[in-house]
N, C-alpha and C positions, 0 to 999 in steps of 0.2 A: 504494499500500502504508500501512497502519496501522499501525507499531507503538508496542510501549512505550517507546521514546525517538526514534526516528526514523522518516519518513514521515507525511503529514499527511491522506493519504486521498483526495487531488483528484486530476482528471487533468491536471496539469500537464505543461506541455511546456518546461522553458525550457535552453536552451543555452548559450555561452559569454556572460557576459554583455559587450557592446560596450565597456562604459565601462573594460575592462582592456585594452583591446589597447595603448592610448595608453603606459599606465606602462607596459605589460609591454618595450614597445616600447622607453623610457626605460632602463630597469632592463639589460635586456640589451645595448643599446651599450654603456653605461655600466660594467655590472660581468661580464656574460657572463650564459650560458642558465643556468649553476649558479646562480647570485642568484636567477634566476626559478623556478626549481624550490624552492629554498628558501624562498624568499616566502609561492609558491602555498602547501606544507607550512605553514609555520606561522599564516597569515593564517586556514588551514580549520579549524587546531586551537585557536584563538582564536575564532573563530565558534562553535567548539561546544561550546567554554567559555561563551561567552557571551548564547546561544541565550536561554537559560532569561529573562536580564536584558531582552536587546531585545523577546522576547514581551511584555513586560509595557509597555516602553515603547513599543510601537508604536500602543497608543490614542491617542500623543500628534502621532498625525500621522494626521490625516483623510484623507479619500479624496480630498480634493482636492489633496492634496500629493502622496501616491501615485499618484495618476491623473497628476498636473502630469510626474511622475519618469519613469513609464513614455513618454509624451507625447513628452515632449522628447527620449529617449533612440532612441523611434521615429523622429522628425521628422529628428535625427542621422544618421539609417541611408539615409535618404534616397538622398543621394550617393552608396553603395556599390551600392543596389538597381538605380540609372541606370546607373553603370559593368558592373554584372553584365548590365542588358538589353543594352548594347553590343557586348558577347562579351565582358567581362572584360580584366583588366589588360592592356595589351602586343601585343593580337592584332592581323594586319594587316588585318583587316577588320573593325574594331571599327566601330559605328555603322553596320553596313551593312544593306539592307532585311532580309535573311534572320536576321538577330539579335534587330531591331526587332520584325518578324514574328512571329519563334518568342516571343518575350516574350508579344505581342500575344493570341497561339494560346493560349499556356498561363494568361492571365489570362481572358481569355473564357470558357474553359473552367472554370476556379474559378467565374466568376460566376452561369455558367448552372449547374450542379452545385449548387453555395447555395441560385439561386431558385428552382427548378425538385424538390429532393428534401426530403427529410425524416429525420428521426432523425439514427442513426447515418451514413450515406452524406452527409446532409449535413454533418456534424461533422467527417468526413474530405475536406470538398470540395478545399481547401489541397493536402491528400494525394493526390489522387487527382488532381488539377491537374497539379501535378511529376510523374505518375508517364507520365499522358497524353502532357506535355508532353515529355518524354523521347524518348518513345516517337518521337513527332512529331520532332523532333529527329534518333533514329538513322537515320530513313528520309532524313535530307536530307543525312544523313552528319556530322555534327556530331559523333557521338561516338565515340570511340574504345575500343574494349573490350578492345583487345589487352596493358593491367595485370592486366587481371583475368583475364583468360583464362592469363597468364603466371604468374600469382601463386599459391603454395604454398599448397596446403588446410588445413596446419597450419603452424605457424610459432613459435618458442617467443620468446618477449620475451625480450631481453635488459634488465637489472636495469640504471641508471644506464648508457643508452646514450649520451647529449648529455653525459655528466659528470654527476658526483654532486654532490649539493645544495649551495650555500653559503649559512650562515644570517648575512647581513648586514642590520643593525638598520635599515638606513635605508630598505633595498627592504624589508623586512617589515612598516615602519609603512604603507611607502607601499600597499602590497596589503592590509592591513587596513583602511585609509581605504576604499579601494576596494570590500571587502568589503560595511564600513557601508554605501554607497551601495547597492549589490547588493540587501542584505537591503533594500533600504527600496522597492527597483523588485518588487522581490519579492511584498514583501507586496501590492502594489497588484494584481497579478495572482492572489495566491489571495483576496484580497478579492473581483474579478473572478469568479475562479471558483466562491465560495461562494456569490454571488448568481445566476450562473447554474443550479447544480444546487441551491438552497435547502436547503445544508448550514451551518449556523452554525457561525464557528468561536471559539475560545477562545485564551488566551492559551498555554494549553498545544499546542494544535496547530499554532500558528505558530511555534512555537520549536521544534516537532518538524521541521517543513519546512527549517526553517532548518539543521536538523543537516544533514540530508539531499542539502543541498546542497553 
């Protein structure tokens, strides 16, 4: 979506940046989960406030910089992917043939869909691969749907279930710096999608994208 203040108007799919994981663990270990909440809330507000300035500064980060950041983060995630291929953390059958084989089947499905299809189907090849891989895993008995079956259809969210936010200056500064790195990473994603979709980006577009994050 693209609004007046929020939304870049590109098919962006962004999850939690891995850059924030270790700082969050450090803050939680030292100051508790309340400090994590407070730091994320405060750094998010700071990003919204400086998004206009950062949108103009991004021209000083050429594609080689933003691309390198995205590449480095991707490379740093390889151990996580390998761990998941083996079956996940602390599982008794880690690295078993069935776990590795399931990962290879999923990868093969993704590659085949991407290679032999076009248009929308090709664009969602990863999603389709994950869905079909999950179906295969279910037939192998590796999926437990019990928590889904037992879950309530509607559940009221309790505010501050894990504690109230604590606004610690050190934690806020740390998460703000992490957010700055994340904005550079996001810039690379935005420019890559701009090139794919042939939709030019201006600084105001980038600013709206940063605010949405």
